[in-house]
N, CA, C and O atoms as CSV, one atom per row, in Angstrom:
chain,resi,resn,atom,element,x,y,z
A,1,GLN,N,N,20.008,1.618,17.679
A,1,GLN,CA,C,19.571,0.852,16.305
A,1,GLN,C,C,19.389,-0.466,16.940
A,1,GLN,O,O,20.016,-0.742,17.964
A,2,VAL,N,N,18.568,-1.295,16.395
A,2,VAL,CA,C,18.273,-2.504,16.706
A,2,VAL,C,C,18.413,-3.297,15.229
A,2,VAL,O,O,18.206,-2.873,14.093
A,3,GLN,N,N,18.849,-4.621,15.702
A,3,GLN,CA,C,19.018,-5.022,14.199
A,3,GLN,C,C,18.109,-6.597,14.657
A,3,GLN,O,O,18.377,-7.229,15.679
A,4,LEU,N,N,17.288,-6.906,13.894
A,4,LEU,CA,C,16.595,-8.603,14.269
A,4,LEU,C,C,16.796,-9.333,12.726
A,4,LEU,O,O,16.838,-8.653,11.701
A,5,VAL,N,N,16.859,-10.140,12.729
A,5,VAL,CA,C,17.403,-11.519,11.762
A,5,VAL,C,C,16.663,-12.632,12.692
A,5,VAL,O,O,16.705,-13.032,13.856
A,6,GLU,N,N,15.763,-12.963,11.142
A,6,GLU,CA,C,14.422,-14.069,11.712
A,6,GLU,C,C,15.228,-15.192,11.093
A,6,GLU,O,O,15.991,-14.901,10.172
A,7,SER,N,N,15.121,-16.628,11.566
A,7,SER,CA,C,15.283,-17.355,9.899
A,7,SER,C,C,14.623,-18.916,11.368
A,7,SER,O,O,14.474,-18.970,12.589
A,8,GLY,N,N,14.464,-19.771,10.286
A,8,GLY,CA,C,13.753,-21.240,10.509
A,8,GLY,C,C,12.015,-21.171,10.115
A,8,GLY,O,O,11.138,-21.678,10.814
A,9,GLY,N,N,11.774,-20.372,8.754
A,9,GLY,CA,C,10.868,-20.502,8.033
A,9,GLY,C,C,11.292,-21.786,7.160
A,9,GLY,O,O,12.418,-22.211,6.906
A,10,GLY,N,N,10.020,-22.267,6.783
A,10,GLY,CA,C,9.676,-23.384,5.788
A,10,GLY,C,C,8.336,-23.828,5.288
A,10,GLY,O,O,7.264,-23.293,5.572
A,11,LEU,N,N,8.497,-24.755,4.593
A,11,LEU,CA,C,7.223,-25.583,4.097
A,11,LEU,C,C,7.110,-26.328,4.849
A,11,LEU,O,O,8.127,-26.891,5.252
A,12,VAL,N,N,6.014,-26.629,5.310
A,12,VAL,CA,C,5.486,-27.861,6.311
A,12,VAL,C,C,3.848,-28.324,6.075
A,12,VAL,O,O,2.882,-27.573,5.943
A,13,GLN,N,N,3.871,-29.584,6.069
A,13,GLN,CA,C,2.792,-29.859,6.055
A,13,GLN,C,C,1.735,-29.685,7.026
A,13,GLN,O,O,2.043,-29.783,8.214
A,14,ALA,N,N,0.487,-29.431,6.691
A,14,ALA,CA,C,-0.890,-29.426,7.940
A,14,ALA,C,C,-0.451,-30.478,9.133
A,14,ALA,O,O,-0.394,-31.708,9.136
A,15,GLY,N,N,-0.169,-29.506,10.129
A,15,GLY,CA,C,-0.461,-30.491,11.451
A,15,GLY,C,C,1.271,-30.318,12.045
A,15,GLY,O,O,1.667,-30.605,13.175
A,16,GLY,N,N,1.978,-29.844,11.058
A,16,GLY,CA,C,3.401,-30.144,11.528
A,16,GLY,C,C,3.711,-28.927,12.805
A,16,GLY,O,O,3.018,-28.344,13.639
A,17,SER,N,N,4.989,-28.936,12.457
A,17,SER,CA,C,5.637,-28.182,13.508
A,17,SER,C,C,6.759,-27.254,12.751
A,17,SER,O,O,7.298,-27.848,11.818
A,18,LEU,N,N,7.253,-25.804,12.989
A,18,LEU,CA,C,8.013,-25.108,13.305
A,18,LEU,C,C,8.595,-24.587,14.157
A,18,LEU,O,O,7.998,-24.430,15.222
A,19,ARG,N,N,9.793,-24.180,14.045
A,19,ARG,CA,C,10.391,-22.838,14.909
A,19,ARG,C,C,11.056,-21.707,14.485
A,19,ARG,O,O,12.047,-21.780,13.758
A,20,LEU,N,N,10.650,-20.797,14.830
A,20,LEU,CA,C,11.268,-19.712,14.389
A,20,LEU,C,C,11.892,-19.502,15.254
A,20,LEU,O,O,11.622,-20.076,16.309
A,21,SER,N,N,13.032,-18.559,15.184
A,21,SER,CA,C,14.362,-17.696,15.782
A,21,SER,C,C,14.680,-16.289,15.131
A,21,SER,O,O,14.811,-16.135,13.917
A,22,CYS,N,N,14.785,-15.317,16.035
A,22,CYS,CA,C,14.567,-14.296,16.094
A,22,CYS,C,C,15.927,-14.030,16.654
A,22,CYS,O,O,16.081,-14.405,17.816
A,23,ALA,N,N,16.909,-13.479,16.087
A,23,ALA,CA,C,18.446,-12.313,16.815
A,23,ALA,C,C,18.765,-11.430,17.052
A,23,ALA,O,O,18.882,-10.723,16.051
A,24,ALA,N,N,19.055,-10.902,18.047
A,24,ALA,CA,C,18.823,-9.172,17.740
A,24,ALA,C,C,19.788,-8.798,18.778
A,24,ALA,O,O,20.004,-9.138,19.942
A,25,SER,N,N,20.479,-7.661,17.612
A,25,SER,CA,C,21.652,-6.977,18.312
A,25,SER,C,C,21.292,-5.322,18.444
A,25,SER,O,O,20.275,-4.715,18.108
A,26,GLY,N,N,22.236,-4.964,18.917
A,26,GLY,CA,C,22.512,-3.621,18.820
A,26,GLY,C,C,22.073,-2.303,19.995
A,26,GLY,O,O,22.196,-1.080,19.928
A,27,ARG,N,N,21.518,-3.220,21.051
A,27,ARG,CA,C,20.779,-2.723,21.994
A,27,ARG,C,C,20.742,-4.381,23.008
A,27,ARG,O,O,20.738,-5.575,22.707
A,28,THR,N,N,20.717,-3.369,24.651
A,28,THR,CA,C,20.379,-4.205,25.666
A,28,THR,C,C,19.290,-5.180,25.718
A,28,THR,O,O,18.145,-4.835,26.013
A,29,PHE,N,N,19.612,-6.399,25.439
A,29,PHE,CA,C,18.470,-7.334,24.696
A,29,PHE,C,C,17.016,-7.101,25.820
A,29,PHE,O,O,15.868,-7.059,25.377
A,30,THR,N,N,17.351,-6.968,27.305
A,30,THR,CA,C,16.314,-7.045,27.982
A,30,THR,C,C,15.662,-5.540,28.184
A,30,THR,O,O,14.722,-5.194,28.900
A,31,SER,N,N,16.323,-4.933,27.483
A,31,SER,CA,C,15.810,-3.248,27.063
A,31,SER,C,C,14.314,-3.547,26.239
A,31,SER,O,O,13.618,-2.536,26.338
A,32,LEU,N,N,13.715,-4.482,25.567
A,32,LEU,CA,C,13.284,-4.779,24.657
A,32,LEU,C,C,11.736,-5.582,24.993
A,32,LEU,O,O,11.957,-6.424,25.862
A,33,THR,N,N,10.650,-5.588,24.695
A,33,THR,CA,C,9.683,-6.363,24.328
A,33,THR,C,C,9.624,-6.607,23.248
A,33,THR,O,O,9.661,-5.800,22.319
A,34,MET,N,N,9.461,-8.473,23.152
A,34,MET,CA,C,9.941,-8.972,21.804
A,34,MET,C,C,8.013,-9.016,21.298
A,34,MET,O,O,7.071,-8.851,22.073
A,35,GLY,N,N,7.943,-9.275,19.866
A,35,GLY,CA,C,6.643,-9.510,19.439
A,35,GLY,C,C,6.931,-10.379,18.294
A,35,GLY,O,O,8.130,-10.470,18.031
A,36,TRP,N,N,6.154,-11.016,17.576
A,36,TRP,CA,C,6.052,-11.598,16.623
A,36,TRP,C,C,4.832,-11.245,15.634
A,36,TRP,O,O,3.839,-11.617,16.260
A,37,PHE,N,N,4.429,-10.737,14.460
A,37,PHE,CA,C,3.674,-10.501,13.729
A,37,PHE,C,C,3.470,-11.644,12.309
A,37,PHE,O,O,4.306,-12.474,11.952
A,38,ARG,N,N,2.457,-11.451,11.831
A,38,ARG,CA,C,2.389,-12.570,10.285
A,38,ARG,C,C,1.833,-11.425,9.394
A,38,ARG,O,O,1.139,-10.507,9.831
A,39,GLN,N,N,2.228,-11.584,8.037
A,39,GLN,CA,C,1.165,-11.034,6.772
A,39,GLN,C,C,1.303,-11.898,5.882
A,39,GLN,O,O,2.405,-12.198,5.421
A,40,ALA,N,N,0.142,-12.448,5.496
A,40,ALA,CA,C,-0.392,-13.179,4.346
A,40,ALA,C,C,-0.695,-12.110,3.053
A,40,ALA,O,O,-1.007,-10.919,3.039
A,41,PRO,N,N,-0.480,-12.997,2.094
A,41,PRO,CA,C,-0.735,-12.590,0.945
A,41,PRO,C,C,-2.294,-11.875,0.751
A,41,PRO,O,O,-3.303,-12.549,0.956
A,42,GLY,N,N,-2.365,-10.481,0.346
A,42,GLY,CA,C,-3.632,-9.732,-0.032
A,42,GLY,C,C,-4.236,-9.229,1.731
A,42,GLY,O,O,-5.252,-8.633,2.087
A,43,LYS,N,N,-3.144,-9.765,2.457
A,43,LYS,CA,C,-4.453,-9.986,4.316
A,43,LYS,C,C,-3.176,-8.061,4.947
A,43,LYS,O,O,-2.084,-7.826,4.429
A,44,GLU,N,N,-3.657,-7.381,5.762
A,44,GLU,CA,C,-2.866,-6.814,6.508
A,44,GLU,C,C,-2.050,-7.211,7.519
A,44,GLU,O,O,-2.675,-7.994,8.234
A,45,ARG,N,N,-0.840,-7.016,7.945
A,45,ARG,CA,C,0.172,-7.598,9.014
A,45,ARG,C,C,-0.851,-7.745,10.455
A,45,ARG,O,O,-1.580,-6.824,10.822
A,46,GLU,N,N,-0.755,-9.003,11.134
A,46,GLU,CA,C,-1.347,-9.182,12.344
A,46,GLU,C,C,-0.599,-9.380,13.680
A,46,GLU,O,O,0.623,-9.353,13.531
A,47,PHE,N,N,-0.876,-9.506,14.514
A,47,PHE,CA,C,-0.394,-9.573,15.421
A,47,PHE,C,C,-0.432,-10.853,15.784
A,47,PHE,O,O,-1.432,-11.497,15.466
A,48,VAL,N,N,0.829,-11.613,16.654
A,48,VAL,CA,C,0.765,-13.226,16.756
A,48,VAL,C,C,0.899,-13.464,17.997
A,48,VAL,O,O,0.076,-14.263,18.442
A,49,ALA,N,N,2.234,-12.733,19.286
A,49,ALA,CA,C,2.521,-13.107,20.375
A,49,ALA,C,C,3.256,-12.234,20.666
A,49,ALA,O,O,3.937,-12.032,19.660
A,50,ASN,N,N,3.652,-11.343,21.708
A,50,ASN,CA,C,4.862,-11.154,22.244
A,50,ASN,C,C,4.919,-11.687,23.680
A,50,ASN,O,O,4.195,-12.515,24.232
A,51,ILE,N,N,6.110,-10.900,24.198
A,51,ILE,CA,C,6.554,-11.796,25.386
A,51,ILE,C,C,7.555,-10.447,26.011
A,51,ILE,O,O,8.447,-9.831,25.427
A,52,SER,N,N,6.991,-10.266,27.492
A,52,SER,CA,C,7.972,-9.188,28.443
A,52,SER,C,C,9.099,-9.692,28.425
A,52,SER,O,O,9.457,-10.852,28.221
A,53,TRP,N,N,9.965,-8.269,28.770
A,53,TRP,CA,C,11.777,-8.365,29.039
A,53,TRP,C,C,12.365,-9.386,29.398
A,53,TRP,O,O,13.413,-9.785,28.891
A,54,GLY,N,N,11.560,-10.108,30.619
A,54,GLY,CA,C,12.379,-11.262,31.447
A,54,GLY,C,C,11.161,-12.437,30.764
A,54,GLY,O,O,11.248,-13.480,31.412
A,55,GLY,N,N,10.651,-12.485,30.243
A,55,GLY,CA,C,9.771,-13.653,29.869
A,55,GLY,C,C,8.228,-13.807,30.175
A,55,GLY,O,O,7.249,-14.167,29.521
A,56,GLY,N,N,8.517,-13.258,31.799
A,56,GLY,CA,C,7.234,-13.788,32.619
A,56,GLY,C,C,5.697,-13.523,31.860
A,56,GLY,O,O,4.698,-14.238,31.929
A,57,SER,N,N,5.852,-12.493,31.265
A,57,SER,CA,C,4.662,-12.533,30.345
A,57,SER,C,C,4.239,-12.794,29.340
A,57,SER,O,O,5.193,-12.580,28.591
A,58,THR,N,N,3.219,-13.217,28.588
A,58,THR,CA,C,3.053,-13.240,27.071
A,58,THR,C,C,1.741,-13.257,27.105
A,58,THR,O,O,0.955,-13.541,28.008
A,59,THR,N,N,1.547,-12.816,25.679
A,59,THR,CA,C,0.289,-12.855,24.855
A,59,THR,C,C,0.340,-12.946,23.648
A,59,THR,O,O,1.317,-12.548,23.014
A,60,TYR,N,N,-0.974,-13.629,22.959
A,60,TYR,CA,C,-1.281,-14.842,21.937
A,60,TYR,C,C,-2.302,-13.934,21.434
A,60,TYR,O,O,-2.841,-13.093,22.154
A,61,ALA,N,N,-2.546,-14.086,20.310
A,61,ALA,CA,C,-3.629,-13.684,19.119
A,61,ALA,C,C,-4.664,-14.947,19.259
A,61,ALA,O,O,-4.289,-16.117,19.321
A,62,ASP,N,N,-5.723,-14.612,19.291
A,62,ASP,CA,C,-6.602,-15.943,19.638
A,62,ASP,C,C,-6.475,-17.167,18.490
A,62,ASP,O,O,-6.814,-18.295,18.849
A,63,SER,N,N,-6.141,-17.026,17.536
A,63,SER,CA,C,-5.935,-17.742,16.722
A,63,SER,C,C,-5.057,-18.652,16.371
A,63,SER,O,O,-5.004,-19.351,15.359
A,64,VAL,N,N,-3.998,-18.554,17.790
A,64,VAL,CA,C,-2.878,-19.414,17.509
A,64,VAL,C,C,-2.437,-19.894,19.093
A,64,VAL,O,O,-1.520,-20.681,19.332
A,65,ARG,N,N,-3.368,-19.187,20.190
A,65,ARG,CA,C,-3.526,-19.164,21.108
A,65,ARG,C,C,-3.520,-21.366,21.505
A,65,ARG,O,O,-4.302,-22.252,21.163
A,66,GLY,N,N,-2.392,-21.378,22.229
A,66,GLY,CA,C,-2.559,-23.149,22.110
A,66,GLY,C,C,-1.649,-24.010,21.559
A,66,GLY,O,O,-1.111,-25.063,21.900
A,67,ARG,N,N,-1.613,-23.003,20.261
A,67,ARG,CA,C,-0.722,-23.844,19.295
A,67,ARG,C,C,0.751,-23.416,19.234
A,67,ARG,O,O,1.613,-24.133,18.726
A,68,PHE,N,N,1.032,-22.059,19.847
A,68,PHE,CA,C,2.018,-21.087,19.540
A,68,PHE,C,C,2.714,-21.208,20.743
A,68,PHE,O,O,2.081,-21.411,21.779
A,69,THR,N,N,3.882,-21.116,20.749
A,69,THR,CA,C,4.755,-20.041,22.184
A,69,THR,C,C,5.652,-19.451,21.621
A,69,THR,O,O,6.092,-19.645,20.488
A,70,ILE,N,N,5.955,-18.723,22.369
A,70,ILE,CA,C,6.881,-17.809,21.896
A,70,ILE,C,C,7.681,-17.694,23.420
A,70,ILE,O,O,6.999,-17.725,24.444
A,71,SER,N,N,9.302,-17.550,23.495
A,71,SER,CA,C,9.667,-17.763,24.514
A,71,SER,C,C,11.047,-16.768,24.091
A,71,SER,O,O,11.292,-16.458,22.925
A,72,ARG,N,N,11.725,-16.423,25.049
A,72,ARG,CA,C,13.514,-15.775,24.750
A,72,ARG,C,C,14.199,-16.608,25.852
A,72,ARG,O,O,13.927,-17.144,26.926
A,73,ASP,N,N,15.445,-16.393,24.838
A,73,ASP,CA,C,16.872,-16.370,25.725
A,73,ASP,C,C,17.646,-15.355,25.471
A,73,ASP,O,O,18.338,-15.056,24.498
A,74,ASN,N,N,17.350,-14.666,26.887
A,74,ASN,CA,C,18.179,-13.318,27.112
A,74,ASN,C,C,19.971,-13.845,26.875
A,74,ASN,O,O,20.669,-13.090,26.199
A,75,THR,N,N,20.502,-14.910,27.357
A,75,THR,CA,C,21.814,-15.023,27.290
A,75,THR,C,C,22.246,-15.070,25.878
A,75,THR,O,O,23.375,-14.747,25.512
A,76,LYS,N,N,21.319,-15.479,25.113
A,76,LYS,CA,C,21.655,-15.456,23.608
A,76,LYS,C,C,21.149,-14.043,22.714
A,76,LYS,O,O,21.771,-13.571,21.762
A,77,ASN,N,N,20.119,-13.618,23.169
A,77,ASN,CA,C,19.644,-12.253,22.618
A,77,ASN,C,C,18.390,-12.754,21.485
A,77,ASN,O,O,18.063,-12.144,20.467
A,78,THR,N,N,17.929,-13.793,21.899
A,78,THR,CA,C,17.034,-14.476,20.683
A,78,THR,C,C,15.697,-14.599,21.332
A,78,THR,O,O,15.420,-14.939,22.483
A,79,VAL,N,N,14.767,-14.173,20.127
A,79,VAL,CA,C,13.262,-14.702,20.405
A,79,VAL,C,C,13.007,-16.017,19.960
A,79,VAL,O,O,13.906,-16.383,19.204
A,80,TYR,N,N,12.121,-16.883,20.136
A,80,TYR,CA,C,11.646,-18.147,19.857
A,80,TYR,C,C,10.316,-17.899,19.435
A,80,TYR,O,O,9.857,-16.939,20.053
A,81,LEU,N,N,9.354,-18.489,18.460
A,81,LEU,CA,C,8.246,-18.598,18.527
A,81,LEU,C,C,7.779,-20.122,17.898
A,81,LEU,O,O,7.509,-20.183,16.699
A,82,GLN,N,N,7.707,-21.169,18.624
A,82,GLN,CA,C,7.532,-22.470,18.597
A,82,GLN,C,C,5.926,-22.772,18.242
A,82,GLN,O,O,5.022,-22.463,19.018
A,83,MET,N,N,5.734,-23.354,17.093
A,83,MET,CA,C,5.074,-23.060,16.043
A,83,MET,C,C,3.912,-25.202,16.084
A,83,MET,O,O,4.455,-26.190,15.589
A,84,ASN,N,N,3.087,-25.250,16.466
A,84,ASN,CA,C,2.649,-26.250,16.262
A,84,ASN,C,C,1.512,-26.733,15.691
A,84,ASN,O,O,0.683,-25.824,15.671
A,85,SER,N,N,1.036,-27.841,15.168
A,85,SER,CA,C,-0.358,-28.426,14.795
A,85,SER,C,C,-0.790,-27.077,13.707
A,85,SER,O,O,-1.814,-26.396,13.768
A,86,LEU,N,N,0.250,-26.967,12.808
A,86,LEU,CA,C,-0.083,-25.958,11.964
A,86,LEU,C,C,-0.972,-26.046,10.776
A,86,LEU,O,O,-0.964,-27.111,10.158
A,87,LYS,N,N,-1.671,-25.163,10.406
A,87,LYS,CA,C,-3.231,-25.030,9.573
A,87,LYS,C,C,-2.665,-24.036,8.267
A,87,LYS,O,O,-1.964,-23.024,8.285
A,88,PRO,N,N,-3.244,-24.735,7.233
A,88,PRO,CA,C,-2.855,-23.476,6.185
A,88,PRO,C,C,-3.062,-22.395,5.919
A,88,PRO,O,O,-2.680,-21.761,4.935
A,89,GLU,N,N,-3.952,-21.947,7.133
A,89,GLU,CA,C,-4.503,-20.488,7.231
A,89,GLU,C,C,-2.976,-19.633,8.415
A,89,GLU,O,O,-2.891,-18.546,8.988
A,90,ASP,N,N,-2.329,-20.461,8.335
A,90,ASP,CA,C,-0.851,-19.808,8.900
A,90,ASP,C,C,0.106,-19.282,8.004
A,90,ASP,O,O,1.009,-18.504,8.314
A,91,THR,N,N,-0.160,-19.802,6.721
A,91,THR,CA,C,0.457,-19.667,5.874
A,91,THR,C,C,1.164,-17.641,5.784
A,91,THR,O,O,0.434,-16.817,5.234
A,92,ALA,N,N,2.164,-17.310,6.216
A,92,ALA,CA,C,2.373,-16.097,5.916
A,92,ALA,C,C,4.088,-15.776,5.926
A,92,ALA,O,O,5.024,-16.569,5.823
A,93,VAL,N,N,4.085,-14.367,6.083
A,93,VAL,CA,C,5.543,-13.860,6.477
A,93,VAL,C,C,5.683,-13.791,7.873
A,93,VAL,O,O,4.696,-13.271,8.393
A,94,TYR,N,N,6.422,-14.079,8.542
A,94,TYR,CA,C,6.263,-13.883,9.939
A,94,TYR,C,C,7.640,-12.864,10.207
A,94,TYR,O,O,8.853,-12.907,10.000
A,95,TYR,N,N,6.875,-12.155,10.658
A,95,TYR,CA,C,8.322,-10.919,11.208
A,95,TYR,C,C,8.554,-10.705,12.668
A,95,TYR,O,O,7.574,-10.350,13.322
A,96,CYS,N,N,9.913,-10.895,13.403
A,96,CYS,CA,C,10.278,-10.321,14.490
A,96,CYS,C,C,9.956,-8.902,14.972
A,96,CYS,O,O,10.010,-8.287,13.907
A,97,ALA,N,N,9.693,-8.117,15.795
A,97,ALA,CA,C,9.705,-6.904,16.226
A,97,ALA,C,C,9.686,-6.847,17.814
A,97,ALA,O,O,9.244,-7.540,18.731
A,98,ALA,N,N,10.613,-5.299,17.619
A,98,ALA,CA,C,11.148,-5.237,18.956
A,98,ALA,C,C,10.217,-3.870,19.830
A,98,ALA,O,O,9.353,-3.504,19.034
A,99,ARG,N,N,10.163,-3.420,20.540
A,99,ARG,CA,C,9.791,-2.541,21.127
A,99,ARG,C,C,10.592,-2.313,22.670
A,99,ARG,O,O,10.977,-3.138,23.499
A,100,LEU,N,N,10.661,-0.483,22.637
A,100,LEU,CA,C,11.453,-0.588,23.811
A,100,LEU,C,C,10.302,-0.619,25.240
A,100,LEU,O,O,9.107,-0.325,25.212
A,101,VAL,N,N,11.272,-1.155,26.646
A,101,VAL,CA,C,10.252,-1.492,27.413
A,101,VAL,C,C,9.521,-0.286,28.405
A,101,VAL,O,O,8.712,-0.470,29.315
A,102,ARG,N,N,10.152,1.139,27.854
A,102,ARG,CA,C,9.893,2.138,28.761
A,102,ARG,C,C,8.583,2.947,27.894
A,102,ARG,O,O,8.054,3.991,28.275
A,103,ARG,N,N,8.160,2.048,26.431
A,103,ARG,CA,C,7.430,2.519,25.744
A,103,ARG,C,C,5.731,1.885,26.667
A,103,ARG,O,O,5.602,1.029,27.542
A,104,ALA,N,N,4.755,2.702,26.017
A,104,ALA,CA,C,3.252,1.551,26.243
A,104,ALA,C,C,3.502,0.596,25.598
A,104,ALA,O,O,4.319,0.269,24.737
A,105,PRO,N,N,2.151,-0.104,26.470
A,105,PRO,CA,C,2.123,-1.659,25.346
A,105,PRO,C,C,1.478,-1.083,24.013
A,105,PRO,O,O,1.838,-1.511,22.916
A,106,SER,N,N,0.669,-0.259,24.128
A,106,SER,CA,C,-0.171,-0.038,23.008
A,106,SER,C,C,0.675,1.026,21.836
A,106,SER,O,O,-0.107,1.750,21.219
A,107,ALA,N,N,1.655,1.139,21.593
A,107,ALA,CA,C,2.642,1.850,21.502
A,107,ALA,C,C,2.739,0.694,20.431
A,107,ALA,O,O,2.508,-0.483,20.706
A,108,ASP,N,N,3.222,1.297,18.779
A,108,ASP,CA,C,3.868,0.490,17.933
A,108,ASP,C,C,5.283,-0.055,18.275
A,108,ASP,O,O,6.028,0.254,19.204
A,109,TYR,N,N,5.394,-0.664,17.592
A,109,TYR,CA,C,6.686,-1.509,17.670
A,109,TYR,C,C,7.964,-0.650,17.021
A,109,TYR,O,O,7.609,-0.077,15.991
A,110,ASP,N,N,9.320,-0.428,17.359
A,110,ASP,CA,C,9.877,0.787,17.440
A,110,ASP,C,C,11.086,-0.482,16.122
A,110,ASP,O,O,11.940,0.227,15.590
A,111,TYR,N,N,11.176,-1.707,15.744
A,111,TYR,CA,C,12.528,-2.385,15.215
A,111,TYR,C,C,11.574,-3.538,14.659
A,111,TYR,O,O,10.595,-3.961,15.273
A,112,TRP,N,N,11.919,-3.900,13.643
A,112,TRP,CA,C,11.268,-4.907,12.494
A,112,TRP,C,C,12.404,-5.709,11.921
A,112,TRP,O,O,13.468,-5.233,11.525
A,113,GLY,N,N,11.986,-7.261,11.919
A,113,GLY,CA,C,13.314,-7.793,11.063
A,113,GLY,C,C,12.395,-8.001,9.356
A,113,GLY,O,O,11.211,-7.858,9.053
A,114,GLN,N,N,13.307,-8.290,8.758
A,114,GLN,CA,C,12.721,-8.631,7.245
A,114,GLN,C,C,11.650,-9.914,7.116
A,114,GLN,O,O,10.639,-9.776,6.428
A,115,GLY,N,N,11.896,-11.027,7.738
A,115,GLY,CA,C,10.577,-11.643,7.427
A,115,GLY,C,C,11.186,-12.920,7.327
A,115,GLY,O,O,12.315,-13.101,6.871
A,116,THR,N,N,10.439,-13.794,7.752
A,116,THR,CA,C,10.923,-15.243,7.209
A,116,THR,C,C,9.270,-16.187,6.529
A,116,THR,O,O,8.312,-16.434,7.261
A,117,GLN,N,N,9.323,-16.469,5.386
A,117,GLN,CA,C,8.526,-16.844,5.190
A,117,GLN,C,C,7.833,-18.451,5.325
A,117,GLN,O,O,8.253,-19.353,4.600
A,118,VAL,N,N,6.758,-18.680,6.308
A,118,VAL,CA,C,5.947,-19.988,6.444
A,118,VAL,C,C,5.363,-20.274,5.336
A,118,VAL,O,O,5.068,-19.468,4.453
A,119,THR,N,N,5.171,-21.450,5.339
A,119,THR,CA,C,4.035,-21.973,4.085
A,119,THR,C,C,3.657,-23.394,4.986
A,119,THR,O,O,4.414,-24.188,5.544
A,120,VAL,N,N,2.363,-23.369,4.897
A,120,VAL,CA,C,1.837,-24.765,5.179
A,120,VAL,C,C,1.199,-25.522,4.292
A,120,VAL,O,O,0.295,-24.925,3.705
A,121,SER,N,N,1.372,-26.710,3.973
A,121,SER,CA,C,0.396,-27.130,2.553
A,121,SER,C,C,-0.746,-27.764,3.500
A,121,SER,O,O,-0.670,-27.950,4.715
A,122,SER,N,N,-1.851,-28.055,2.615
A,122,SER,CA,C,-2.610,-28.920,3.127
A,122,SER,C,C,-2.900,-30.284,2.411
A,122,SER,O,O,-3.646,-31.110,2.935
């Protein structure tokens, strides 16, 4: 079982920045593809970004590409989401997720954190 704990959310003005962190435990961190998702009020959860086990491959949603950066530190079992140029429409609960690397890229994520609230004021 993998435990994921997010931190770093909060309230920020439009144009500002936040960095989210997600600490993983319970499994070898390099056996996991890591991702970030978000869910805004009244909307379905959506993909934000993911990163391969070694950090060499990243994918972003069109809505955040160029503003958000996902990274990981395998020595600290932690994945990060640096969010710059934040917009009010980025307001959501942000979730960290993990998927076993042996699973297909199209497979659902296996483990989820509890989420951290990000609120961007206009």
